[in-house]
mmCIF file of the protein (N, C-alpha, C, O) and its ligand, coordinates in Angstrom:
data_MODEL
# 
_entry.id   MODEL 
# 
loop_
_entity.id 
_entity.type 
_entity.pdbx_number_of_molecules 
1 polymer     1 
2 non-polymer 1 
# 
_entity_poly.entity_id                      1 
_entity_poly.type                           'polypeptide(L)' 
_entity_poly.nstd_linkage                   no 
_entity_poly.nstd_monomer                   no 
_entity_poly.pdbx_seq_one_letter_code       MANVRDEFKINALRDVGMYECVCLECGNKFKGLPVDNIECPACRSRNISRK 
_entity_poly.pdbx_seq_one_letter_code_can   MANVRDEFKINALRDVGMYECVCLECGNKFKGLPVDNIECPACRSRNISRK 
_entity_poly.pdbx_strand_id                 A 
# 
loop_
_entity_poly_seq.entity_id 
_entity_poly_seq.num 
_entity_poly_seq.mon_id 
_entity_poly_seq.hetero 
1 1  MET n 
1 2  ALA n 
1 3  ASN n 
1 4  VAL n 
1 5  ARG n 
1 6  ASP n 
1 7  GLU n 
1 8  PHE n 
1 9  LYS n 
1 10 ILE n 
1 11 ASN n 
1 12 ALA n 
1 13 LEU n 
1 14 ARG n 
1 15 ASP n 
1 16 VAL n 
1 17 GLY n 
1 18 MET n 
1 19 TYR n 
1 20 GLU n 
1 21 CYS n 
1 22 VAL n 
1 23 CYS n 
1 24 LEU n 
1 25 GLU n 
1 26 CYS n 
1 27 GLY n 
1 28 ASN n 
1 29 LYS n 
1 30 PHE n 
1 31 LYS n 
1 32 GLY n 
1 33 LEU n 
1 34 PRO n 
1 35 VAL n 
1 36 ASP n 
1 37 ASN n 
1 38 ILE n 
1 39 GLU n 
1 40 CYS n 
1 41 PRO n 
1 42 ALA n 
1 43 CYS n 
1 44 ARG n 
1 45 SER n 
1 46 ARG n 
1 47 ASN n 
1 48 ILE n 
1 49 SER n 
1 50 ARG n 
1 51 LYS n 
# 
loop_
_struct_asym.id 
_struct_asym.entity_id 
A 1 
B 2 
# 
loop_
_chem_comp.id 
_chem_comp.type 
_chem_comp.mon_nstd_flag 
ALA 'L-peptide linking' y 
ARG 'L-peptide linking' y 
ASN 'L-peptide linking' y 
ASP 'L-peptide linking' y 
CYS 'L-peptide linking' y 
GLU 'L-peptide linking' y 
GLY 'peptide linking'   y 
ILE 'L-peptide linking' y 
LEU 'L-peptide linking' y 
LYS 'L-peptide linking' y 
MET 'L-peptide linking' y 
PHE 'L-peptide linking' y 
PRO 'L-peptide linking' y 
SER 'L-peptide linking' y 
TYR 'L-peptide linking' y 
VAL 'L-peptide linking' y 
ZN  non-polymer         . 
# 
_pdbx_entity_nonpoly.entity_id   2 
_pdbx_entity_nonpoly.name        ? 
_pdbx_entity_nonpoly.comp_id     ZN 
# 
_pdbx_nonpoly_scheme.asym_id         B 
_pdbx_nonpoly_scheme.entity_id       2 
_pdbx_nonpoly_scheme.mon_id          ZN 
_pdbx_nonpoly_scheme.ndb_seq_num     1 
_pdbx_nonpoly_scheme.pdb_seq_num     101 
_pdbx_nonpoly_scheme.auth_seq_num    101 
_pdbx_nonpoly_scheme.pdb_mon_id      ZN 
_pdbx_nonpoly_scheme.auth_mon_id     ZN 
_pdbx_nonpoly_scheme.pdb_strand_id   A 
_pdbx_nonpoly_scheme.pdb_ins_code    . 
# 
loop_
_atom_site.group_PDB 
_atom_site.id 
_atom_site.type_symbol 
_atom_site.label_atom_id 
_atom_site.label_alt_id 
_atom_site.label_comp_id 
_atom_site.label_asym_id 
_atom_site.label_entity_id 
_atom_site.label_seq_id 
_atom_site.pdbx_PDB_ins_code 
_atom_site.Cartn_x 
_atom_site.Cartn_y 
_atom_site.Cartn_z 
_atom_site.occupancy 
_atom_site.B_iso_or_equiv 
_atom_site.pdbx_formal_charge 
_atom_site.auth_seq_id 
_atom_site.auth_comp_id 
_atom_site.auth_asym_id 
_atom_site.auth_atom_id 
_atom_site.pdbx_PDB_model_num 
ATOM   1   N  N  . MET A 1 1  ? 124.080 107.352 123.218 1.00 0.00 ? 1   MET A N  1 
ATOM   2   C  CA . MET A 1 1  ? 123.915 106.015 123.552 1.00 0.00 ? 1   MET A CA 1 
ATOM   3   C  C  . MET A 1 1  ? 122.732 105.566 123.407 1.00 0.00 ? 1   MET A C  1 
ATOM   4   O  O  . MET A 1 1  ? 121.910 105.797 124.294 1.00 0.00 ? 1   MET A O  1 
ATOM   5   N  N  . ALA A 1 2  ? 122.385 104.856 122.312 1.00 0.00 ? 2   ALA A N  1 
ATOM   6   C  CA . ALA A 1 2  ? 121.063 104.346 121.878 1.00 0.00 ? 2   ALA A CA 1 
ATOM   7   C  C  . ALA A 1 2  ? 121.155 102.765 122.166 1.00 0.00 ? 2   ALA A C  1 
ATOM   8   O  O  . ALA A 1 2  ? 122.067 102.087 121.693 1.00 0.00 ? 2   ALA A O  1 
ATOM   9   N  N  . ASN A 1 3  ? 120.271 102.302 122.875 1.00 0.00 ? 3   ASN A N  1 
ATOM   10  C  CA . ASN A 1 3  ? 119.965 100.970 123.155 1.00 0.00 ? 3   ASN A CA 1 
ATOM   11  C  C  . ASN A 1 3  ? 118.926 100.258 122.165 1.00 0.00 ? 3   ASN A C  1 
ATOM   12  O  O  . ASN A 1 3  ? 118.402 100.856 121.225 1.00 0.00 ? 3   ASN A O  1 
ATOM   13  N  N  . VAL A 1 4  ? 118.713 99.066  122.444 1.00 0.00 ? 4   VAL A N  1 
ATOM   14  C  CA . VAL A 1 4  ? 117.562 98.461  121.495 1.00 0.00 ? 4   VAL A CA 1 
ATOM   15  C  C  . VAL A 1 4  ? 116.124 99.080  121.855 1.00 0.00 ? 4   VAL A C  1 
ATOM   16  O  O  . VAL A 1 4  ? 115.294 99.392  121.001 1.00 0.00 ? 4   VAL A O  1 
ATOM   17  N  N  . ARG A 1 5  ? 115.971 99.198  123.070 1.00 0.00 ? 5   ARG A N  1 
ATOM   18  C  CA . ARG A 1 5  ? 114.929 99.565  123.457 1.00 0.00 ? 5   ARG A CA 1 
ATOM   19  C  C  . ARG A 1 5  ? 114.252 101.050 122.993 1.00 0.00 ? 5   ARG A C  1 
ATOM   20  O  O  . ARG A 1 5  ? 113.085 101.315 122.706 1.00 0.00 ? 5   ARG A O  1 
ATOM   21  N  N  . ASP A 1 6  ? 115.386 101.858 123.032 1.00 0.00 ? 6   ASP A N  1 
ATOM   22  C  CA . ASP A 1 6  ? 115.300 103.004 122.504 1.00 0.00 ? 6   ASP A CA 1 
ATOM   23  C  C  . ASP A 1 6  ? 114.982 102.970 120.947 1.00 0.00 ? 6   ASP A C  1 
ATOM   24  O  O  . ASP A 1 6  ? 114.133 103.778 120.571 1.00 0.00 ? 6   ASP A O  1 
ATOM   25  N  N  . GLU A 1 7  ? 115.460 102.272 120.151 1.00 0.00 ? 7   GLU A N  1 
ATOM   26  C  CA . GLU A 1 7  ? 115.430 102.165 118.778 1.00 0.00 ? 7   GLU A CA 1 
ATOM   27  C  C  . GLU A 1 7  ? 114.077 101.722 118.517 1.00 0.00 ? 7   GLU A C  1 
ATOM   28  O  O  . GLU A 1 7  ? 113.353 102.352 117.746 1.00 0.00 ? 7   GLU A O  1 
ATOM   29  N  N  . PHE A 1 8  ? 113.715 100.732 119.081 1.00 0.00 ? 8   PHE A N  1 
ATOM   30  C  CA . PHE A 1 8  ? 112.108 100.019 119.019 1.00 0.00 ? 8   PHE A CA 1 
ATOM   31  C  C  . PHE A 1 8  ? 110.991 101.226 119.348 1.00 0.00 ? 8   PHE A C  1 
ATOM   32  O  O  . PHE A 1 8  ? 109.939 101.296 118.713 1.00 0.00 ? 8   PHE A O  1 
ATOM   33  N  N  . LYS A 1 9  ? 111.312 102.086 120.321 1.00 0.00 ? 9   LYS A N  1 
ATOM   34  C  CA . LYS A 1 9  ? 110.539 103.124 120.468 1.00 0.00 ? 9   LYS A CA 1 
ATOM   35  C  C  . LYS A 1 9  ? 110.218 104.227 119.360 1.00 0.00 ? 9   LYS A C  1 
ATOM   36  O  O  . LYS A 1 9  ? 109.134 104.696 119.012 1.00 0.00 ? 9   LYS A O  1 
ATOM   37  N  N  . ILE A 1 10 ? 111.600 104.505 118.892 1.00 0.00 ? 10  ILE A N  1 
ATOM   38  C  CA . ILE A 1 10 ? 111.581 105.391 117.649 1.00 0.00 ? 10  ILE A CA 1 
ATOM   39  C  C  . ILE A 1 10 ? 110.667 104.843 116.592 1.00 0.00 ? 10  ILE A C  1 
ATOM   40  O  O  . ILE A 1 10 ? 109.778 105.520 116.076 1.00 0.00 ? 10  ILE A O  1 
ATOM   41  N  N  . ASN A 1 11 ? 110.936 103.501 116.267 1.00 0.00 ? 11  ASN A N  1 
ATOM   42  C  CA . ASN A 1 11 ? 110.373 102.956 115.118 1.00 0.00 ? 11  ASN A CA 1 
ATOM   43  C  C  . ASN A 1 11 ? 108.636 102.920 115.449 1.00 0.00 ? 11  ASN A C  1 
ATOM   44  O  O  . ASN A 1 11 ? 107.864 103.107 114.509 1.00 0.00 ? 11  ASN A O  1 
ATOM   45  N  N  . ALA A 1 12 ? 108.244 102.733 116.483 1.00 0.00 ? 12  ALA A N  1 
ATOM   46  C  CA . ALA A 1 12 ? 106.793 102.672 116.849 1.00 0.00 ? 12  ALA A CA 1 
ATOM   47  C  C  . ALA A 1 12 ? 106.287 104.077 116.479 1.00 0.00 ? 12  ALA A C  1 
ATOM   48  O  O  . ALA A 1 12 ? 105.377 104.289 115.678 1.00 0.00 ? 12  ALA A O  1 
ATOM   49  N  N  . LEU A 1 13 ? 106.992 105.031 117.164 1.00 0.00 ? 13  LEU A N  1 
ATOM   50  C  CA . LEU A 1 13 ? 106.617 106.380 116.767 1.00 0.00 ? 13  LEU A CA 1 
ATOM   51  C  C  . LEU A 1 13 ? 106.550 106.776 115.476 1.00 0.00 ? 13  LEU A C  1 
ATOM   52  O  O  . LEU A 1 13 ? 105.683 107.583 115.138 1.00 0.00 ? 13  LEU A O  1 
ATOM   53  N  N  . ARG A 1 14 ? 107.361 106.318 114.669 1.00 0.00 ? 14  ARG A N  1 
ATOM   54  C  CA . ARG A 1 14 ? 107.575 106.524 113.228 1.00 0.00 ? 14  ARG A CA 1 
ATOM   55  C  C  . ARG A 1 14 ? 106.278 106.305 112.567 1.00 0.00 ? 14  ARG A C  1 
ATOM   56  O  O  . ARG A 1 14 ? 105.686 107.084 111.821 1.00 0.00 ? 14  ARG A O  1 
ATOM   57  N  N  . ASP A 1 15 ? 105.898 105.044 112.980 1.00 0.00 ? 15  ASP A N  1 
ATOM   58  C  CA . ASP A 1 15 ? 104.566 104.389 112.033 1.00 0.00 ? 15  ASP A CA 1 
ATOM   59  C  C  . ASP A 1 15 ? 103.413 104.764 112.613 1.00 0.00 ? 15  ASP A C  1 
ATOM   60  O  O  . ASP A 1 15 ? 102.471 104.022 112.332 1.00 0.00 ? 15  ASP A O  1 
ATOM   61  N  N  . VAL A 1 16 ? 103.125 105.819 113.450 1.00 0.00 ? 16  VAL A N  1 
ATOM   62  C  CA . VAL A 1 16 ? 101.968 106.340 113.914 1.00 0.00 ? 16  VAL A CA 1 
ATOM   63  C  C  . VAL A 1 16 ? 101.549 107.428 113.025 1.00 0.00 ? 16  VAL A C  1 
ATOM   64  O  O  . VAL A 1 16 ? 102.199 108.456 112.831 1.00 0.00 ? 16  VAL A O  1 
ATOM   65  N  N  . GLY A 1 17 ? 100.368 107.120 112.475 1.00 0.00 ? 17  GLY A N  1 
ATOM   66  C  CA . GLY A 1 17 ? 99.732  107.806 111.549 1.00 0.00 ? 17  GLY A CA 1 
ATOM   67  C  C  . GLY A 1 17 ? 100.245 107.893 110.231 1.00 0.00 ? 17  GLY A C  1 
ATOM   68  O  O  . GLY A 1 17 ? 100.003 108.863 109.513 1.00 0.00 ? 17  GLY A O  1 
ATOM   69  N  N  . MET A 1 18 ? 100.978 106.879 109.855 1.00 0.00 ? 18  MET A N  1 
ATOM   70  C  CA . MET A 1 18 ? 101.635 106.582 108.422 1.00 0.00 ? 18  MET A CA 1 
ATOM   71  C  C  . MET A 1 18 ? 100.703 105.925 107.584 1.00 0.00 ? 18  MET A C  1 
ATOM   72  O  O  . MET A 1 18 ? 99.855  105.162 108.047 1.00 0.00 ? 18  MET A O  1 
ATOM   73  N  N  . TYR A 1 19 ? 100.818 106.194 106.288 1.00 0.00 ? 19  TYR A N  1 
ATOM   74  C  CA . TYR A 1 19 ? 99.887  105.229 105.618 1.00 0.00 ? 19  TYR A CA 1 
ATOM   75  C  C  . TYR A 1 19 ? 100.833 104.362 104.686 1.00 0.00 ? 19  TYR A C  1 
ATOM   76  O  O  . TYR A 1 19 ? 101.986 104.722 104.448 1.00 0.00 ? 19  TYR A O  1 
ATOM   77  N  N  . GLU A 1 20 ? 100.343 103.331 104.230 1.00 0.00 ? 20  GLU A N  1 
ATOM   78  C  CA . GLU A 1 20 ? 101.051 102.507 103.235 1.00 0.00 ? 20  GLU A CA 1 
ATOM   79  C  C  . GLU A 1 20 ? 100.884 103.149 101.961 1.00 0.00 ? 20  GLU A C  1 
ATOM   80  O  O  . GLU A 1 20 ? 99.693  103.323 101.705 1.00 0.00 ? 20  GLU A O  1 
ATOM   81  N  N  . CYS A 1 21 ? 101.554 103.497 101.211 1.00 0.00 ? 21  CYS A N  1 
ATOM   82  C  CA . CYS A 1 21 ? 101.266 104.103 99.976  1.00 0.00 ? 21  CYS A CA 1 
ATOM   83  C  C  . CYS A 1 21 ? 102.057 103.250 98.779  1.00 0.00 ? 21  CYS A C  1 
ATOM   84  O  O  . CYS A 1 21 ? 103.027 102.533 99.024  1.00 0.00 ? 21  CYS A O  1 
ATOM   85  N  N  . VAL A 1 22 ? 101.582 103.407 97.656  1.00 0.00 ? 22  VAL A N  1 
ATOM   86  C  CA . VAL A 1 22 ? 101.845 102.620 96.376  1.00 0.00 ? 22  VAL A CA 1 
ATOM   87  C  C  . VAL A 1 22 ? 101.748 103.777 95.258  1.00 0.00 ? 22  VAL A C  1 
ATOM   88  O  O  . VAL A 1 22 ? 100.727 104.331 94.850  1.00 0.00 ? 22  VAL A O  1 
ATOM   89  N  N  . CYS A 1 23 ? 103.088 103.992 94.870  1.00 0.00 ? 23  CYS A N  1 
ATOM   90  C  CA . CYS A 1 23 ? 103.092 104.958 93.670  1.00 0.00 ? 23  CYS A CA 1 
ATOM   91  C  C  . CYS A 1 23 ? 102.433 103.986 92.467  1.00 0.00 ? 23  CYS A C  1 
ATOM   92  O  O  . CYS A 1 23 ? 102.794 102.823 92.285  1.00 0.00 ? 23  CYS A O  1 
ATOM   93  N  N  . LEU A 1 24 ? 101.411 104.665 91.689  1.00 0.00 ? 24  LEU A N  1 
ATOM   94  C  CA . LEU A 1 24 ? 100.952 103.932 90.557  1.00 0.00 ? 24  LEU A CA 1 
ATOM   95  C  C  . LEU A 1 24 ? 101.710 104.392 89.333  1.00 0.00 ? 24  LEU A C  1 
ATOM   96  O  O  . LEU A 1 24 ? 101.315 103.963 88.249  1.00 0.00 ? 24  LEU A O  1 
ATOM   97  N  N  . GLU A 1 25 ? 102.783 105.237 89.363  1.00 0.00 ? 25  GLU A N  1 
ATOM   98  C  CA . GLU A 1 25 ? 103.560 105.520 88.204  1.00 0.00 ? 25  GLU A CA 1 
ATOM   99  C  C  . GLU A 1 25 ? 104.721 104.580 88.042  1.00 0.00 ? 25  GLU A C  1 
ATOM   100 O  O  . GLU A 1 25 ? 104.984 104.052 86.962  1.00 0.00 ? 25  GLU A O  1 
ATOM   101 N  N  . CYS A 1 26 ? 105.494 104.360 89.276  1.00 0.00 ? 26  CYS A N  1 
ATOM   102 C  CA . CYS A 1 26 ? 106.709 103.504 89.128  1.00 0.00 ? 26  CYS A CA 1 
ATOM   103 C  C  . CYS A 1 26 ? 106.632 102.300 90.043  1.00 0.00 ? 26  CYS A C  1 
ATOM   104 O  O  . CYS A 1 26 ? 107.509 101.440 90.118  1.00 0.00 ? 26  CYS A O  1 
ATOM   105 N  N  . GLY A 1 27 ? 105.453 102.320 90.760  1.00 0.00 ? 27  GLY A N  1 
ATOM   106 C  CA . GLY A 1 27 ? 105.323 100.979 91.657  1.00 0.00 ? 27  GLY A CA 1 
ATOM   107 C  C  . GLY A 1 27 ? 106.014 101.212 93.054  1.00 0.00 ? 27  GLY A C  1 
ATOM   108 O  O  . GLY A 1 27 ? 105.826 100.312 93.872  1.00 0.00 ? 27  GLY A O  1 
ATOM   109 N  N  . ASN A 1 28 ? 106.630 102.068 93.372  1.00 0.00 ? 28  ASN A N  1 
ATOM   110 C  CA . ASN A 1 28 ? 107.250 102.380 94.462  1.00 0.00 ? 28  ASN A CA 1 
ATOM   111 C  C  . ASN A 1 28 ? 106.485 102.290 95.800  1.00 0.00 ? 28  ASN A C  1 
ATOM   112 O  O  . ASN A 1 28 ? 105.541 103.056 95.994  1.00 0.00 ? 28  ASN A O  1 
ATOM   113 N  N  . LYS A 1 29 ? 106.849 101.397 96.717  1.00 0.00 ? 29  LYS A N  1 
ATOM   114 C  CA . LYS A 1 29 ? 106.021 101.334 98.200  1.00 0.00 ? 29  LYS A CA 1 
ATOM   115 C  C  . LYS A 1 29 ? 106.502 102.131 99.174  1.00 0.00 ? 29  LYS A C  1 
ATOM   116 O  O  . LYS A 1 29 ? 107.664 101.851 99.467  1.00 0.00 ? 29  LYS A O  1 
ATOM   117 N  N  . PHE A 1 30 ? 106.001 103.079 99.820  1.00 0.00 ? 30  PHE A N  1 
ATOM   118 C  CA . PHE A 1 30 ? 106.453 103.890 100.774 1.00 0.00 ? 30  PHE A CA 1 
ATOM   119 C  C  . PHE A 1 30 ? 105.593 104.001 101.764 1.00 0.00 ? 30  PHE A C  1 
ATOM   120 O  O  . PHE A 1 30 ? 104.446 103.566 101.660 1.00 0.00 ? 30  PHE A O  1 
ATOM   121 N  N  . LYS A 1 31 ? 106.106 104.681 102.996 1.00 0.00 ? 31  LYS A N  1 
ATOM   122 C  CA . LYS A 1 31 ? 105.171 105.168 104.108 1.00 0.00 ? 31  LYS A CA 1 
ATOM   123 C  C  . LYS A 1 31 ? 104.923 106.766 104.005 1.00 0.00 ? 31  LYS A C  1 
ATOM   124 O  O  . LYS A 1 31 ? 105.910 107.501 103.991 1.00 0.00 ? 31  LYS A O  1 
ATOM   125 N  N  . GLY A 1 32 ? 103.733 107.267 103.939 1.00 0.00 ? 32  GLY A N  1 
ATOM   126 C  CA . GLY A 1 32 ? 103.774 108.569 103.689 1.00 0.00 ? 32  GLY A CA 1 
ATOM   127 C  C  . GLY A 1 32 ? 102.766 109.128 104.846 1.00 0.00 ? 32  GLY A C  1 
ATOM   128 O  O  . GLY A 1 32 ? 102.023 108.350 105.444 1.00 0.00 ? 32  GLY A O  1 
ATOM   129 N  N  . LEU A 1 33 ? 102.788 110.359 105.088 1.00 0.00 ? 33  LEU A N  1 
ATOM   130 C  CA . LEU A 1 33 ? 101.840 110.882 106.140 1.00 0.00 ? 33  LEU A CA 1 
ATOM   131 C  C  . LEU A 1 33 ? 100.456 111.304 105.339 1.00 0.00 ? 33  LEU A C  1 
ATOM   132 O  O  . LEU A 1 33 ? 100.389 111.480 104.123 1.00 0.00 ? 33  LEU A O  1 
ATOM   133 N  N  . PRO A 1 34 ? 99.388  111.428 106.264 1.00 0.00 ? 34  PRO A N  1 
ATOM   134 C  CA . PRO A 1 34 ? 98.031  111.305 105.604 1.00 0.00 ? 34  PRO A CA 1 
ATOM   135 C  C  . PRO A 1 34 ? 97.721  112.546 105.011 1.00 0.00 ? 34  PRO A C  1 
ATOM   136 O  O  . PRO A 1 34 ? 96.720  113.088 105.481 1.00 0.00 ? 34  PRO A O  1 
ATOM   137 N  N  . VAL A 1 35 ? 98.393  113.227 103.976 1.00 0.00 ? 35  VAL A N  1 
ATOM   138 C  CA . VAL A 1 35 ? 98.070  114.546 103.599 1.00 0.00 ? 35  VAL A CA 1 
ATOM   139 C  C  . VAL A 1 35 ? 97.599  114.413 102.092 1.00 0.00 ? 35  VAL A C  1 
ATOM   140 O  O  . VAL A 1 35 ? 97.937  113.458 101.392 1.00 0.00 ? 35  VAL A O  1 
ATOM   141 N  N  . ASP A 1 36 ? 96.899  115.311 101.709 1.00 0.00 ? 36  ASP A N  1 
ATOM   142 C  CA . ASP A 1 36 ? 96.320  115.193 100.106 1.00 0.00 ? 36  ASP A CA 1 
ATOM   143 C  C  . ASP A 1 36 ? 97.589  115.330 99.120  1.00 0.00 ? 36  ASP A C  1 
ATOM   144 O  O  . ASP A 1 36 ? 97.586  114.647 98.096  1.00 0.00 ? 36  ASP A O  1 
ATOM   145 N  N  . ASN A 1 37 ? 98.688  116.198 99.394  1.00 0.00 ? 37  ASN A N  1 
ATOM   146 C  CA . ASN A 1 37 ? 99.602  116.490 98.444  1.00 0.00 ? 37  ASN A CA 1 
ATOM   147 C  C  . ASN A 1 37 ? 100.600 115.598 98.373  1.00 0.00 ? 37  ASN A C  1 
ATOM   148 O  O  . ASN A 1 37 ? 101.573 115.867 97.668  1.00 0.00 ? 37  ASN A O  1 
ATOM   149 N  N  . ILE A 1 38 ? 100.539 114.408 99.073  1.00 0.00 ? 38  ILE A N  1 
ATOM   150 C  CA . ILE A 1 38 ? 101.704 113.458 99.028  1.00 0.00 ? 38  ILE A CA 1 
ATOM   151 C  C  . ILE A 1 38 ? 102.042 113.061 97.711  1.00 0.00 ? 38  ILE A C  1 
ATOM   152 O  O  . ILE A 1 38 ? 101.210 112.762 96.854  1.00 0.00 ? 38  ILE A O  1 
ATOM   153 N  N  . GLU A 1 39 ? 103.483 113.060 97.531  1.00 0.00 ? 39  GLU A N  1 
ATOM   154 C  CA . GLU A 1 39 ? 104.282 112.679 96.312  1.00 0.00 ? 39  GLU A CA 1 
ATOM   155 C  C  . GLU A 1 39 ? 105.126 111.505 96.410  1.00 0.00 ? 39  GLU A C  1 
ATOM   156 O  O  . GLU A 1 39 ? 105.558 111.257 97.536  1.00 0.00 ? 39  GLU A O  1 
ATOM   157 N  N  . CYS A 1 40 ? 105.506 110.594 95.292  1.00 0.00 ? 40  CYS A N  1 
ATOM   158 C  CA . CYS A 1 40 ? 106.144 109.728 95.398  1.00 0.00 ? 40  CYS A CA 1 
ATOM   159 C  C  . CYS A 1 40 ? 107.656 110.355 95.496  1.00 0.00 ? 40  CYS A C  1 
ATOM   160 O  O  . CYS A 1 40 ? 108.084 111.287 94.815  1.00 0.00 ? 40  CYS A O  1 
ATOM   161 N  N  . PRO A 1 41 ? 108.467 109.516 96.651  1.00 0.00 ? 41  PRO A N  1 
ATOM   162 C  CA . PRO A 1 41 ? 109.833 110.109 96.909  1.00 0.00 ? 41  PRO A CA 1 
ATOM   163 C  C  . PRO A 1 41 ? 110.977 109.698 95.875  1.00 0.00 ? 41  PRO A C  1 
ATOM   164 O  O  . PRO A 1 41 ? 112.125 110.142 95.880  1.00 0.00 ? 41  PRO A O  1 
ATOM   165 N  N  . ALA A 1 42 ? 110.355 108.610 94.843  1.00 0.00 ? 42  ALA A N  1 
ATOM   166 C  CA . ALA A 1 42 ? 111.309 108.070 93.842  1.00 0.00 ? 42  ALA A CA 1 
ATOM   167 C  C  . ALA A 1 42 ? 111.043 108.917 92.616  1.00 0.00 ? 42  ALA A C  1 
ATOM   168 O  O  . ALA A 1 42 ? 112.022 109.307 91.980  1.00 0.00 ? 42  ALA A O  1 
ATOM   169 N  N  . CYS A 1 43 ? 109.906 109.222 92.242  1.00 0.00 ? 43  CYS A N  1 
ATOM   170 C  CA . CYS A 1 43 ? 109.724 109.826 90.881  1.00 0.00 ? 43  CYS A CA 1 
ATOM   171 C  C  . CYS A 1 43 ? 108.816 111.132 90.978  1.00 0.00 ? 43  CYS A C  1 
ATOM   172 O  O  . CYS A 1 43 ? 108.483 111.742 89.962  1.00 0.00 ? 43  CYS A O  1 
ATOM   173 N  N  . ARG A 1 44 ? 108.445 111.513 92.218  1.00 0.00 ? 44  ARG A N  1 
ATOM   174 C  CA . ARG A 1 44 ? 107.764 112.725 92.364  1.00 0.00 ? 44  ARG A CA 1 
ATOM   175 C  C  . ARG A 1 44 ? 106.448 112.689 91.840  1.00 0.00 ? 44  ARG A C  1 
ATOM   176 O  O  . ARG A 1 44 ? 105.835 113.754 91.765  1.00 0.00 ? 44  ARG A O  1 
ATOM   177 N  N  . SER A 1 45 ? 105.913 111.632 91.465  1.00 0.00 ? 45  SER A N  1 
ATOM   178 C  CA . SER A 1 45 ? 104.317 111.499 90.900  1.00 0.00 ? 45  SER A CA 1 
ATOM   179 C  C  . SER A 1 45 ? 103.467 111.698 92.283  1.00 0.00 ? 45  SER A C  1 
ATOM   180 O  O  . SER A 1 45 ? 103.763 111.299 93.409  1.00 0.00 ? 45  SER A O  1 
ATOM   181 N  N  . ARG A 1 46 ? 102.381 112.398 91.880  1.00 0.00 ? 46  ARG A N  1 
ATOM   182 C  CA . ARG A 1 46 ? 101.223 112.314 92.876  1.00 0.00 ? 46  ARG A CA 1 
ATOM   183 C  C  . ARG A 1 46 ? 100.219 111.487 92.589  1.00 0.00 ? 46  ARG A C  1 
ATOM   184 O  O  . ARG A 1 46 ? 99.160  111.623 93.202  1.00 0.00 ? 46  ARG A O  1 
ATOM   185 N  N  . ASN A 1 47 ? 100.329 110.714 91.837  1.00 0.00 ? 47  ASN A N  1 
ATOM   186 C  CA . ASN A 1 47 ? 99.411  109.597 91.428  1.00 0.00 ? 47  ASN A CA 1 
ATOM   187 C  C  . ASN A 1 47 ? 99.679  108.376 92.370  1.00 0.00 ? 47  ASN A C  1 
ATOM   188 O  O  . ASN A 1 47 ? 100.298 107.379 91.999  1.00 0.00 ? 47  ASN A O  1 
ATOM   189 N  N  . ILE A 1 48 ? 99.259  108.511 93.377  1.00 0.00 ? 48  ILE A N  1 
ATOM   190 C  CA . ILE A 1 48 ? 99.586  107.598 94.699  1.00 0.00 ? 48  ILE A CA 1 
ATOM   191 C  C  . ILE A 1 48 ? 98.234  106.956 95.082  1.00 0.00 ? 48  ILE A C  1 
ATOM   192 O  O  . ILE A 1 48 ? 97.201  107.602 94.912  1.00 0.00 ? 48  ILE A O  1 
ATOM   193 N  N  . SER A 1 49 ? 98.204  105.713 95.591  1.00 0.00 ? 49  SER A N  1 
ATOM   194 C  CA . SER A 1 49 ? 97.332  104.877 95.980  1.00 0.00 ? 49  SER A CA 1 
ATOM   195 C  C  . SER A 1 49 ? 97.597  104.565 97.596  1.00 0.00 ? 49  SER A C  1 
ATOM   196 O  O  . SER A 1 49 ? 98.586  103.908 97.917  1.00 0.00 ? 49  SER A O  1 
ATOM   197 N  N  . ARG A 1 50 ? 96.819  104.986 98.433  1.00 0.00 ? 50  ARG A N  1 
ATOM   198 C  CA . ARG A 1 50 ? 96.818  104.767 99.883  1.00 0.00 ? 50  ARG A CA 1 
ATOM   199 C  C  . ARG A 1 50 ? 95.782  103.843 100.075 1.00 0.00 ? 50  ARG A C  1 
ATOM   200 O  O  . ARG A 1 50 ? 94.725  103.718 99.458  1.00 0.00 ? 50  ARG A O  1 
ATOM   201 N  N  . LYS A 1 51 ? 96.316  103.107 101.181 1.00 0.00 ? 51  LYS A N  1 
ATOM   202 C  CA . LYS A 1 51 ? 95.547  101.989 101.815 1.00 0.00 ? 51  LYS A CA 1 
ATOM   203 C  C  . LYS A 1 51 ? 94.551  102.533 102.966 1.00 0.00 ? 51  LYS A C  1 
ATOM   204 O  O  . LYS A 1 51 ? 93.842  101.745 103.592 1.00 0.00 ? 51  LYS A O  1 
HETATM 205 ZN ZN . ZN  B 2 .  ? 106.799 106.796 91.733  1.00 0.00 2 101 ZN  A ZN 1 
# 
C-alpha cells in the first residue's frame, strides 16, 4: 500500500547524487549517476554532457 508521502520520498531519494545529462549524439536528456562510463539509454553513445 503506497501512499503519496511514500512516493514523494522515493522520488527524493532517486534524485540524490544524480546528474542532469544530455546526450550529444541524439539530444536525449536523462538523469544519470556520476560515473565516468555513463552512456545514453537511448542510443548507447558515451558522448554525454553533464551539468
Ligand atoms: Zn543518445
